C-alpha positions in Angstrom: 59.4 97.4 14.9 57.3 100.2 16.0 53.5 99.1 17.0 51.9 101.9 15.5 53.4 100.8 12.2 52.0 97.5 12.4 48.6 96.4 10.4 45.4 95.3 12.4 46.1 91.7 13.6 49.7 91.7 12.3 50.8 92.0 15.9 49.0 88.6 16.9 50.1 86.8 13.9 53.7 87.5 14.5 53.1 86.3 17.8 51.4 83.5 16.3 54.8 82.0 15.0 56.8 80.6 17.7 53.4 78.7 18.3 52.9 77.2 14.8 57.1 76.3 14.5 56.4 74.9 17.9 53.4 72.9 16.6 55.0 71.6 13.5 58.3 70.4 15.1 55.6 68.2 17.2 53.7 67.1 14.5 57.0 66.0 12.3 57.9 64.1 15.4 55.3 62.1 15.8 55.2 61.5 12.2 59.0 60.3 12.2 58.1 58.5 15.8 54.3 56.7 15.0 54.8 56.7 11.4 53.8 53.1 10.9 50.8 53.0 12.9 49.6 56.8 11.2 50.5 54.8 7.9 48.2 51.8 9.1 45.4 54.5 9.9 45.6 56.6 6.2 46.9 59.7 8.3 50.3 59.3 7.4 50.1 60.8 3.4 47.9 63.7 4.9 49.9 64.8 7.4 53.2 64.3 5.7 51.9 66.4 2.5 50.3 69.5 5.0 53.4 69.9 7.3 55.4 70.0 3.7 52.9 72.6 2.3 53.3 74.5 5.7 56.9 74.3 5.9 57.3 75.8 2.1 55.2 78.8 3.2 56.3 79.4 7.0 57.4 82.5 6.1 54.3 83.7 4.5 51.9 83.1 7.9 48.9 84.8 5.8 49.2 82.0 2.9 49.1 79.8 5.7 46.2 80.8 7.7 44.1 81.6 4.8 44.8 78.0 2.6 46.5 75.3 4.9 45.0 76.0 9.0 42.1 74.1 8.1 43.8 71.0 6.4 45.9 71.1 9.2 43.1 70.9 12.3 41.3 68.1 10.3 44.6 66.1 10.4 45.0 67.3 13.9 41.1 66.3 14.8 42.3 63.0 13.2 45.2 62.2 15.0 43.0 63.0 17.9 40.7 60.2 17.7 43.9 58.1 18.1 43.7 56.8 21.4 47.9 55.5 20.8 48.2 59.7 20.3 46.9 60.5 23.3 49.9 61.8 25.4 51.4 63.3 22.1 48.7 64.8 21.6 48.4 67.1 24.7 51.2 69.6 23.6 50.3 69.9 20.3 46.6 70.7 21.2 48.2 73.6 24.2 49.1 75.1 20.8 46.7 74.9 18.5 44.7 76.2 21.2 46.9 79.3 21.3 47.0 79.7 17.5 43.3 79.7 17.6 42.9 82.2 20.2 46.0 85.0 18.8 43.4 84.3 15.4 40.1 85.0 16.8 42.2 88.4 18.6 43.8 89.5 15.0 40.7 88.7 13.0 43.3 86.9 10.3 
């Protein structure tokens, strides 16, 4: 796709796709591998719902960032508060930071 045909912020949104998909994979792995802990803390249902909604809309990045991104960040903050997940969250947080940077650059 030619650079001049992209709307402002569209290039950054497209670049964020790989980080978002990687983030979803990592969060799904955490949900699968730490299900008991997440259920005890009451986070599993919230994480599952937001991951399902984002996965259903994975081709519509604008919808994800406008509608579901803040919910996902809230759940990630809850996960960060659990010391048992400290090692698992390093890569998740790196993806979140990259997406936030691209969102800021692209203004979406």
